[in-house]
C-alpha positions in Angstrom: -94.1 -9.4 104.1 -94.8 -12.5 106.2 -93.6 -12.6 109.8 -90.5 -14.7 110.4 -91.0 -17.7 112.6 -88.5 -19.1 115.1 -87.4 -22.6 114.1 -89.0 -25.3 116.3 -85.7 -26.7 117.4 -84.8 -23.4 119.2 -88.2 -23.2 120.9 -87.8 -26.8 122.2 -84.3 -26.3 123.3 -85.2 -23.1 125.2 -88.2 -24.9 126.8 -86.0 -27.6 128.2 -84.0 -25.1 130.1 -82.3 -25.7 133.4 -83.9 -29.0 134.3 -82.7 -30.5 131.0 -79.1 -29.3 131.7 -79.2 -30.8 135.2 -80.5 -34.1 133.9 -77.8 -34.2 131.3 -75.1 -33.5 133.9 -76.5 -36.2 136.1 -76.5 -38.7 133.2 -72.9 -37.9 132.3 -71.9 -38.1 136.0 -73.5 -41.6 136.3 -71.8 -42.8 133.1 -68.4 -41.6 134.5 -68.9 -43.4 137.8 -70.4 -40.8 140.1 -71.2 -42.4 143.5 -74.3 -40.3 144.1 -72.6 -38.0 146.6 -72.8 -35.1 144.1 -69.1 -35.4 143.4 -68.3 -36.7 140.0 -65.5 -39.0 139.0 -61.9 -37.6 138.9 -60.8 -39.8 136.1 -62.6 -40.7 132.8 -62.8 -44.5 132.9 -62.9 -44.7 129.1 -59.7 -42.7 128.4 -58.0 -42.9 131.8 -57.4 -39.1 131.6 -57.9 -36.9 134.7 -60.9 -34.7 134.5 -59.1 -32.1 136.7 -56.0 -30.2 135.7 -52.8 -30.6 137.6 -53.4 -27.2 139.2 -56.9 -28.1 140.5 -57.0 -27.9 144.3 -58.4 -31.5 144.8 -56.3 -33.4 142.2 -54.1 -34.3 145.1 -56.8 -36.6 146.5 -56.6 -38.8 143.4 -52.8 -38.9 143.7 -53.0 -39.7 147.4 -55.2 -42.7 146.5 -52.8 -43.8 143.8 -49.9 -43.8 146.3 -51.8 -45.3 149.2 -52.0 -49.0 150.3 -55.6 -49.1 149.0 -54.4 -48.2 145.5 -51.6 -50.7 145.4 -53.4 -53.1 143.1 -54.3 -50.3 140.7 -50.8 -48.9 140.8 -49.4 -52.4 139.9 -51.6 -52.4 136.7 -51.4 -48.7 135.8 -48.6 -46.1 135.7 -49.2 -42.3 136.2 -48.2 -40.3 133.2 -47.3 -36.7 134.2 -45.4 -35.8 131.0 -46.3 -36.1 127.3 -44.3 -38.0 124.6 -42.0 -34.9 124.3 -41.2 -34.8 128.0 -43.3 -31.7 128.6 -45.6 -31.6 131.7 -49.2 -32.6 131.0 -51.9 -30.2 131.9 -54.1 -33.2 132.7 -52.5 -36.3 134.1 -53.3 -39.7 132.6 -53.1 -43.4 133.7 -51.6 -45.8 131.3 -51.9 -49.5 131.5 -48.6 -51.2 132.1 -47.5 -53.5 129.2 -45.6 -55.9 131.5 -48.9 -56.9 133.3 -47.9 -55.0 136.4 -45.1 -57.3 137.4 -41.9 -55.8 138.7 
């Protein structure tokens, strides 16, 4: 009986190893707006959903920015959604663009 060969795709994937995963993580971080400090974005700019759960120890930093004077323009255009459509607390907060254009 012939010896069973390992499919090429598994060999290539294994060869990529750790460096491949690190490059992938860096690529995703750049796409999500990482600033090069090794700390990724806290909010996905495409979905406006927080990447950290409400129980994460540093989620308060994003909330502090939202409520600060530096975040006033952003706060005028976006509202912070802490509950879902049924009124239950969200595990991950989300920013939602205001329909009224931020006035009022």
